[in-house]
C-alpha positions in Angstrom: -6.6 -21.3 22.5 -7.0 -20.4 25.8 -6.1 -16.4 25.5 -8.0 -16.3 22.3 -11.4 -18.2 24.0 -10.8 -15.6 27.3 -10.5 -12.6 24.4 -13.4 -13.0 23.1 -15.2 -13.0 26.0 -14.7 -9.6 26.4 -13.9 -7.9 22.9 -15.2 -8.9 19.7 -13.8 -8.4 16.2 -13.6 -9.7 13.0 -9.9 -9.3 13.6 -9.4 -10.7 16.8 -7.5 -13.7 16.0 -5.1 -12.1 14.0 -4.5 -9.3 16.8 -4.1 -11.8 19.5 -1.3 -14.1 17.5 0.4 -10.2 16.6 0.1 -10.1 20.4 2.8 -12.8 21.1 4.6 -12.8 18.6 5.8 -9.4 19.7 5.7 -9.7 23.7 9.4 -10.6 25.0 7.9 -12.0 28.0 6.1 -15.2 26.1 9.0 -15.3 24.2 11.4 -16.2 26.8 9.2 -18.0 29.2 8.2 -20.7 26.0 12.1 -20.6 24.6 13.2 -20.2 20.9 10.9 -22.7 19.0 12.6 -26.1 17.5 13.5 -26.2 14.1 13.2 -29.4 12.6 15.7 -30.7 10.3 15.4 -32.7 7.1 15.9 -35.9 6.3 19.7 -35.8 5.0 20.7 -37.7 1.5 23.3 -39.1 -0.1 24.0 -37.0 -4.1 26.6 -39.5 -5.7 29.2 -37.3 -7.8 30.4 -38.9 -11.3 32.8 -36.5 -11.9 34.6 -33.8 -11.9 33.2 -30.3 -11.6 29.4 -31.8 -12.3 28.9 -30.1 -8.6 30.6 -27.6 -7.5 29.6 -24.7 -4.6 30.3 -21.4 -4.4 30.3 -19.3 -1.3 31.7 -16.1 1.0 33.2 -15.9 3.8 34.1 -12.7 5.6 34.3 -10.2 7.0 38.1 -10.6 8.4 40.8 -7.8 9.6 41.4 -6.7 6.3 44.3 -8.5 4.1 47.3 -5.5 3.3 45.9 -5.9 -0.3 42.6 -4.4 1.2 40.6 -7.7 0.7 38.4 -8.4 4.1 36.2 -11.3 2.5 36.4 -15.0 0.9 35.3 -16.6 -2.3 35.3 -20.2 -1.5 34.8 -23.0 -4.2 34.8 -26.3 -3.6 35.1 -29.5 -6.0 32.6 -32.2 -4.4 34.0 -35.0 -6.5 37.9 -34.3 -5.4 36.8 -32.5 -2.0 38.9 -30.0 -3.0 38.4 -25.6 -2.2 39.9 -23.0 -2.4 39.4 -19.8 -1.1 40.9 -16.2 -2.5 40.7 -13.0 -0.8 37.9 -10.9 -2.5 37.1 -6.7 -1.2 33.4 -7.0 -1.6 30.8 -9.3 -1.2 28.2 -7.9 -4.0 28.3 -10.2 -7.1 27.9 -7.3 -8.8 31.2 -6.1 -7.9 33.2 -9.1 -7.9 35.4 -9.7 -10.7 35.1 -12.7 -13.0 38.7 -13.1 -13.6 39.1 -14.6 -10.4 36.8 -17.3 -11.0 38.1 -18.0 -13.4 41.7 -18.4 -12.2 40.2 -20.8 -9.3 39.1 -22.6 -13.1 42.8 -23.4 -14.1 43.6 -23.8 -11.0 40.9 -26.8 -10.2 42.4 -28.8 -13.7 45.7 -29.0 -12.9 44.6 -31.9 -10.3 43.1 -33.4 -13.4 
């Protein structure tokens, strides 16, 4: 690293490398000149699903405009086998405050297509 070698010519210390690295991380001009770091993406892999409810996803979406019942978030459930998804409006995103009743309602609706 060019900056580190130039710094070592004038200064010494046991944390010199860490200090130079930290300075570069916090320097706004350096970050603007270099641009954002590109992240390498992992290779996509196929996942075969053999039966309904074998693999499902659950996700929270929001903050949307508040509904008439006061629900600004959506709980989305999707079955990979049937490619069926449902979205339920919910008032909170915290797992401790979510009602399991909504999940059971969704489960009953999902079994209707079997």
